[in-house]
N, C-alpha and C positions, 0 to 999 in steps of 0.2 A: 331324686337334683338333677335339675337342666344342667349340665357340664358344657354344655357349647354359650351359655349364659353366663357360667364362671369363666370361660377362658377368653370371653368378651371384655366383660370386666377386669381381667390381667391385664390384655391389651390397653384398653382403654386406661388402667392404672399408668400402666409402663410408657405409654405415650406421654401421658401426662409428665412424668418421670425424664422421660429423657427432651421435651419442650422444657422445660425447668430447669434441667441441668446445664440446657446449650445458652440459655437464655443467662444464666445466672455467671457463667463461663465470660461471654460477649460482653457482660455490663464489665467483670471484674478487667477485662483488657482492655475495656472501653477507657476504665479510668486507670488504666498500666499499674495495677497492684498484681500482688503475687496472691494464690490461694494461702500463703500463711497469714498475711497481712490481714486479709481478708477474716478467715478464722478467728487473727485476734480483736474482730473489729465487732464482731457477730456472736462475739461469745464462744466458740464450739473447736475441737481440735484440731489439729492441721489431719490430720487424719479423719477426719468427721467430712471436712471439707472436700478431701480429694474424695472422697465416697459420694459425697453428692456431687458434685462435679462429673466422676465416671459414670453416674445413675445405675450405682450400688445400693442405695440406702432411699429412703423415704422420709422426709425429715415433720418435724413437729410444728404443730404451727408457731410457736416460740420462736424457732431459727431461722421461720420462714420469716418474721416480719423485723427479728433481728438481719438477717443478710440483708434485707428488702431495705431498712433503716440504712445498713451500712453500704450498699451500693447504691443508696440514693434515687430510689425508684420507686414507682408503687407495686404495692403487693399482687396484682393484677395483669402488671403485665411481663411478670414471670413466667405466665401463663400463657403468654399468645407467642401463636409459631410466627416464625419467620418466613418469609417466602424466601429464596433466595432466584427462583427461576425467575423473577421478576413479573410472573403473574399475578394476578390479584387471588385472595382468598377467597373460595366462592361461600357467598352466604351461610348458605347450608354447612359448610363447618362449624362457620365462626358462631352458628347459634347451636350447633350440638356444642360445643367446646361450652359457650356461655350455659346451658341446661346445663350443662354437667359440674358446672363447677358451683352455682345456683344450691343444686341437690347437695356439694359436700358441703356448702354453709349453712344449707337449712339444718342436715346433719348433726355436720360438729353446736350450732348455735344450741341445736332441741339436747345433746350430749352434754355441754355448760351448764344448762338450765338446768339438766336433772338432778346434775353433778350439785352443785348450791342449794337445789331446796332440800336435795340428801343432804345436805349437809348444815341445812338451818339457812345459808347466808339469803334464801331467793322467797318469798310469799307470794301464794295467788290474793288477786286482789278481787 
C-alpha cells in the first residue's frame, strides 16, 4: 500500500474541508447571521454547524446543498479558496482544485447511479 498517497489524499481532504469551513463562516458573517440561525435554516443542529465551521467534520451532499441555499451562494463557490495576500491564485492551483472537485463529483454520481440501479429506480437504456 502506498502510504504517501494516503497521506496526500488526507491532506487534500483536510485542505478542502478548511476552505469549505472558512467560506461558510465568511458567508455567514457577511449575511450577519449566527451559527444557530444558519443551522436552523440548513436543518442541522447547532453542534453540527459548530463542527463544520471548526473543521472537525465533513458534511453530506444534502447538508452542503442546504447550507449553500441558506447562505444564498452557489455550492461550488464554497470550495474556492480566498487569497488574502492580494496575490492572484496560481492557475495550476485553480486547475488542480477544479480537477479534484470534478473527480469527487464523478465518484458521487457513479455511487448515486449504482444505488438507484440496485434499488430498481434506474435502468440501462
